[in-house]
C-alpha positions in Angstrom: 44.1 -9.6 -74.2 42.7 -12.9 -73.0 46.1 -14.3 -72.4 47.2 -11.1 -70.7 44.2 -11.2 -68.4 44.9 -14.8 -67.4 48.6 -14.1 -67.0 47.7 -11.3 -64.5 45.4 -13.6 -62.6 48.1 -16.2 -62.4 51.0 -14.0 -61.3 49.5 -11.0 -59.4 46.5 -12.4 -57.5 47.6 -14.2 -54.4 45.4 -16.2 -52.0 43.8 -14.2 -49.3 44.4 -15.9 -45.9 43.8 -15.4 -42.2 40.8 -13.1 -42.7 38.4 -12.3 -39.9 35.7 -14.4 -41.6 37.9 -17.5 -42.0 39.3 -19.0 -45.2 37.1 -20.3 -48.0 37.1 -24.1 -48.1 34.5 -24.7 -50.8 33.3 -22.4 -53.6 30.6 -22.7 -56.2 30.7 -20.9 -59.6 27.1 -20.4 -60.8 26.1 -19.5 -64.3 22.9 -21.4 -64.5 19.9 -21.1 -62.2 18.2 -24.2 -60.7 21.0 -26.4 -61.8 22.2 -27.6 -58.4 18.9 -29.0 -57.0 19.7 -27.9 -53.5 23.4 -28.6 -53.6 24.3 -24.9 -52.9 22.1 -24.8 -49.8 23.6 -28.1 -48.6 27.1 -26.7 -48.9 26.2 -23.4 -47.3 24.7 -25.2 -44.3 27.6 -27.6 -44.1 30.5 -25.1 -44.5 29.0 -21.9 -43.2 31.5 -19.0 -43.5 33.9 -21.3 -45.3 31.5 -21.5 -48.4 31.4 -18.9 -51.1 28.9 -18.7 -53.9 30.2 -16.8 -57.0 27.7 -16.0 -59.7 27.7 -14.4 -63.1 25.8 -11.1 -63.5 22.7 -12.8 -65.0 22.5 -15.0 -61.9 22.3 -12.1 -59.4 18.6 -12.6 -58.7 19.0 -16.3 -58.5 21.8 -15.9 -55.9 19.5 -13.5 -53.9 16.7 -16.1 -54.0 19.1 -18.7 -52.6 20.2 -16.3 -49.9 16.6 -15.7 -48.8 16.1 -19.5 -48.3 18.9 -19.6 -45.7 19.3 -17.7 -42.3 20.3 -14.1 -42.8 24.0 -13.8 -43.6 24.7 -17.5 -44.0 25.3 -17.4 -47.7 28.4 -15.4 -48.8 28.2 -14.3 -52.4 30.5 -12.6 -54.9 30.0 -11.3 -58.4 32.0 -13.3 -61.0 33.2 -10.9 -63.7 36.7 -10.2 -65.1 36.7 -6.8 -63.4 35.8 -8.3 -60.0 38.3 -11.1 -60.4 41.2 -8.9 -61.4 40.6 -5.8 -59.2 38.4 -7.2 -56.4 38.8 -9.8 -53.8 36.9 -12.7 -55.5 39.8 -14.5 -57.1 41.9 -14.2 -54.0 39.2 -16.0 -52.1 38.8 -18.7 -54.8 42.6 -19.3 -54.5 42.0 -20.3 -50.9 39.4 -23.0 -51.7 40.2 -26.7 -51.4 37.2 -27.5 -53.7 35.6 -25.5 -56.4 32.3 -26.7 -58.0 31.5 -25.3 -61.4 28.5 -25.7 -63.8 30.2 -24.4 -67.0 33.4 -23.7 -68.9 35.2 -20.8 -67.2 38.5 -19.7 -68.7 39.8 -18.6 -65.3 39.8 -22.2 -64.2 43.1 -22.7 -65.9 44.6 -20.3 -63.4 42.8 -21.9 -60.4 44.2 -25.4 -61.1 46.6 -26.4 -58.4 47.8 -29.7 -56.9 46.0 -29.0 -53.6 42.7 -27.8 -55.2 40.0 -30.0 -56.6 37.7 -28.7 -59.4 34.4 -30.5 -59.8 32.4 -30.0 -63.0 28.7 -30.8 -62.6 27.7 -29.3 -66.0 24.4 -27.6 -66.9 22.8 -30.3 -69.0 21.8 -33.9 -68.5 22.7 -35.1 -72.0 24.2 -33.7 -75.2 23.0 -33.3 -78.7 25.3 -30.5 -79.9 29.0 -30.9 -80.0 31.3 -28.7 -77.9 35.0 -28.5 -77.0 37.1 -30.5 -79.5 33.9 -31.7 -81.2 32.8 -28.2 -82.2 34.0 -27.7 -85.9 35.0 -24.1 -85.0 37.6 -25.3 -82.5 39.7 -26.6 -85.4 39.8 -23.1 -86.9 41.1 -21.5 -83.7 44.8 -20.7 -83.2 47.1 -23.2 -81.5 47.4 -20.7 -78.6 43.6 -20.7 -78.2 43.5 -24.5 -78.4 46.1 -24.8 -75.7 44.2 -22.4 -73.5 41.0 -24.4 -74.0 42.7 -27.7 -73.0 44.2 -26.1 -69.9 40.7 -25.4 -68.7 39.5 -29.0 -69.6 42.6 -30.4 -67.8 41.7 -28.3 -64.7 38.7 -30.6 -64.0 39.8 -33.1 -61.4 36.2 -34.6 -61.1 33.5 -34.5 -63.8 30.1 -35.7 -62.5 28.0 -37.7 -65.0 24.6 -39.4 -65.0 25.4 -42.0 -67.7 28.1 -43.8 -69.7 26.8 -41.9 -72.7 27.6 -38.5 -71.1 30.9 -39.9 -69.8 31.9 -40.7 -73.4 30.9 -37.2 -74.5 33.3 -35.6 -72.0 36.0 -38.0 -73.0 35.6 -37.1 -76.7 34.9 -33.4 -76.4 37.3 -32.5 -73.6 39.9 -35.2 -74.1 39.5 -36.3 -70.5 40.8 -39.6 -69.0 38.2 -42.0 -67.6 39.5 -41.7 -64.0 38.2 -38.1 -63.6 34.6 -39.1 -64.5 32.4 -39.6 -61.4 29.3 -41.8 -62.0 27.3 -40.1 -59.2 24.3 -38.9 -61.1 23.7 -35.3 -62.1 22.4 -33.0 -59.3 20.0 -31.1 -61.5 18.0 -34.4 -62.1 17.2 -34.9 -58.4 14.2 -32.5 -58.6 12.8 -34.5 -61.6 12.7 -37.7 -59.6 9.7 -37.6 -57.2 7.1 -40.3 -58.1 9.2 -41.3 -61.1 10.0 -44.9 -60.2 6.4 -46.2 -60.5 5.8 -44.2 -63.7 9.1 -45.5 -65.2 8.1 -49.1 -64.4 4.6 -48.6 -65.9 5.9 -47.2 -69.2 8.6 -50.0 -69.4 5.8 -52.6 -69.0 3.7 -51.0 -71.7 6.7 -50.9 -74.1 7.3 -54.6 -73.4 3.7 -55.5 -74.2 3.0 -52.9 -76.9 6.0 -52.8 -79.3 4.0 -51.5 -82.3 4.3 -47.8 -83.3 1.8 -45.6 -81.4 0.2 -42.5 -82.8 0.6 -39.4 -80.8 -3.2 -39.2 -80.4 -3.1 -42.5 -78.5 -0.1 -41.4 -76.4 -1.9 -38.2 -75.4 -5.2 -40.0 -74.8 -3.3 -42.4 -72.4 -2.2 -39.4 -70.4 -5.7 -38.0 -70.1 -7.7 -41.3 -70.0 -9.5 -40.4 -73.2 -10.3 -42.6 -76.1 -8.0 -43.3 -79.0 -10.0 -41.1 -81.4 -7.8 -38.3 -82.7 -10.1 -35.4 -82.0 -11.0 -36.5 -78.4 -7.5 -37.6 -77.6 -5.8 -34.4 -78.6 -8.5 -32.0 -77.5 -7.1 -29.4 -75.0 -3.6 -30.8 -75.1 -0.5 -28.6 -74.7 2.5 -29.4 -76.9 5.6 -27.4 -75.9 7.9 -26.1 -78.7 11.4 -25.2 -77.7 13.7 -24.3 -80.7 17.4 -23.7 -80.0 18.8 -20.3 -80.7 20.7 -19.9 -84.0 23.6 -17.7 -84.9 21.3 -15.1 -86.5 17.7 -13.9 -86.1 17.2 -14.6 -89.8 18.1 -18.3 -89.3 15.9 -18.4 -86.2 13.0 -16.9 -88.0 13.3 -19.4 -90.9 13.1 -22.3 -88.5 10.1 -20.9 -86.5 8.2 -19.9 -89.6 8.5 -23.5 -90.9 7.3 -24.9 -87.6 4.4 -22.4 -87.3 3.3 -23.4 -90.9 3.1 -27.1 -89.7 1.2 -26.2 -86.5 -1.4 -24.2 -88.4 -2.3 -27.4 -90.4 -3.0 -29.4 -87.2 -6.1 -29.6 -85.0 -7.1 -26.2 -83.7 -7.9 -27.6 -80.3 -4.2 -28.6 -79.7 -2.3 -25.7 -78.2 1.4 -25.3 -79.2 3.2 -23.4 -76.4 6.2 -21.6 -77.9 9.2 -21.1 -75.7 11.8 -18.9 -77.6 15.3 -18.0 -76.5 15.2 -14.5 -74.7 17.3 -13.0 -77.5 14.6 -14.1 -80.1 11.4 -13.2 -78.2 11.4 -9.6 -79.3 12.4 -10.3 -82.9 10.0 -13.2 -83.5 6.5 -12.4 -82.4 4.1 -15.3 -82.0 1.2 -15.0 -84.5 -2.1 -14.0 -82.9 -5.0 -16.4 -83.0 -4.9 -20.0 -84.1 -3.3 -22.6 -81.9 -0.1 -20.8 -80.9 0.6 -19.5 -77.5 3.6 -17.7 -76.0 5.1 -19.6 -73.1 4.9 -18.2 -69.6 7.1 -19.6 -66.8 10.4 -21.4 -66.6 11.3 -24.2 -69.0 11.1 -26.8 -66.2 7.6 -25.7 -65.2 6.5 -25.8 -68.8 7.9 -29.3 -69.4 6.1 -30.5 -66.2 2.8 -29.2 -67.6 3.3 -30.2 -71.3 1.8 -33.3 -72.9 4.5 -33.5 -75.5 7.7 -31.7 -76.5 9.1 -30.6 -79.8 12.6 -29.2 -79.9 15.6 -29.5 -82.2 19.1 -29.5 -80.6 18.2 -28.6 -77.0 19.4 -30.8 -74.2 16.0 -30.1 -72.5 14.7 -33.3 -74.1 16.8 -35.3 -71.7 15.2 -33.6 -68.7 11.8 -34.1 -70.3 12.2 -37.8 -70.8 13.0 -38.2 -67.2 10.2 -35.9 -65.9 7.6 -37.3 -68.2 8.7 -40.8 -69.3 5.3 -41.6 -71.0 5.1 -38.4 -72.9 6.3 -38.2 -76.6 9.0 -35.9 -77.9 9.9 -34.9 -81.4 12.7 -33.0 -83.2 12.1 -30.4 -85.9 15.5 -29.8 -87.7 15.0 -28.1 -91.1 18.6 -27.0 -91.0 20.1 -30.3 -89.9 22.9 -30.5 -92.5 23.9 -26.9 -92.0 23.9 -27.3 -88.2 26.0 -30.4 -88.5 28.6 -28.5 -90.5 28.7 -25.4 -88.4 28.0 -26.5 -84.8 28.3 -30.2 -84.9 26.0 -32.9 -83.6 26.8 -35.9 -81.4 26.8 -39.1 -83.4 24.3 -40.6 -81.0 21.6 -38.0 -81.9 20.8 -39.3 -85.4 21.6 -42.9 -84.5 19.0 -42.8 -81.6 16.5 -40.3 -82.7 16.1 -40.6 -86.5 12.5 -41.9 -86.3 11.5 -38.8 -84.4 13.4 -36.2 -86.5 11.5 -34.1 -89.1 13.4 -31.8 -91.6 10.4 -30.2 -93.4 7.1 -28.7 -92.3 5.3 -31.6 -94.0 7.3 -34.2 -92.1 6.8 -32.4 -88.9 3.0 -32.4 -89.4 3.2 -36.1 -90.2 5.2 -36.8 -87.1 2.8 -35.0 -84.8 0.0 -36.9 -86.3 1.5 -40.4 -86.3 5.0 -40.4 -84.6 6.2 -42.4 -87.7 8.3 -40.7 -90.3 8.4 -41.7 -93.9 10.3 -45.0 -94.2 13.8 -45.1 -95.6 14.6 -47.4 -98.6 14.2 -51.0 -97.6 12.8 -50.2 -94.1 9.1 -49.9 -93.2 8.0 -47.0 -91.0 6.9 -49.6 -88.5 10.4 -51.1 -88.4 11.9 -47.6 -87.8 9.5 -46.8 -84.9 9.9 -50.2 -83.3 13.6 -49.6 -83.4 13.0 -46.4 -81.4 12.7 -47.4 -77.8 12.1 -44.5 -75.4 12.8 -46.7 -72.4 16.2 -47.8 -73.8 17.1 -44.2 -74.7 16.1 -42.9 -71.3 18.1 -45.6 -69.6 21.2 -44.9 -71.7 21.2 -41.2 -70.7 20.0 -41.6 -67.1 21.6 -44.7 -65.8 22.9 -43.1 -62.6 20.2 -40.4 -62.2 18.2 -41.9 -59.3 17.4 -38.8 -57.2 20.4 -39.2 -54.9 23.0 -37.3 -56.8 23.2 -34.3 -54.5 23.9 -36.4 -51.4 26.6 -38.3 -53.3 28.3 -35.0 -54.5 28.2 -33.6 -51.0 29.8 -36.8 -49.7 32.5 -36.5 -52.4 33.2 -32.9 -51.4 33.4 -33.8 -47.7 35.9 -36.5 -48.5 38.0 -34.0 -50.4 37.9 -31.3 -47.7 38.6 -33.8 -45.0 
């Protein structure tokens, strides 16, 4: 059915031209909200009637919010669903476009690829922990027809915007892309994380240079609040954000969160653990009443901006957090690490870079929150492991080109392509 659907798009949907509203020059396919950091507004203002915003059904409200920020009628929008693409006008309009900007994998891109059309992938994450594309173990089990279809989509990307050499290598490996399609422009989504960052980044770099020894989380949190290094006073009133990745089943998800809640219950009651669950898990996994657990309210970006520390597992939100709050600690709780590696796959850089901050049991998580130093491996002291963990080095490796000017560079690229 998928192949038939794509075949129909390829052979029966022709470009719509010479309309009363003009042809589409630039289109944006949106499946993630707040991922463009103003890029959509810039394009709408620059191209007017020649710009089209296509959005998935779950982005309908986000698209409406964007339209309200612009003069009435300036933002043309269209629903992006198989039904609309096949039976409506949306795919015809997309086939007019000189440039299509996307934030995700869309199977229809294989049918949009054309010599006179540029497809720019800006992606929806700043870095990567999980494997995807050819790195996903499940891809090897798919049919050859499926694999060919996947690669046709990957090959449709004429430009892939990255914020680091680390992410460039991820796309090369996972999508089998040549280096020449990778654009080191910075990732647009990071522009909103940048204000007042430069001075803070320099301060934390200076501290790391002069204080190489492992630092307890109590001291890291006290530095943020100007409190003393005493554990009780340093952690009092602190908010630690917990963001577990969604698993394949609710049972797997519940096993992970139960283990985390067990560790949190053993820690100081005056530290609040703000729990941000995936929407599919919120109803099935209630947050225990009382104690030091609190359900999250607000967007993930807002929560990270207010949090004093972050605990996650395989979520790429950690890369945003290390840019937003360069002097705040982050930890990883991965009780299913081996299983996740087999079934979903993990980037080699994850364990190589983050091992001193990864806990696989409730007890190890409790210890990490207390000290930020895991139990030493044979022949290596805990101090050696934590000294080898350099937040500044890791941040630089994933954010080399993310300097707050990505949107302007991407707009400049699009203008050069439409000119």
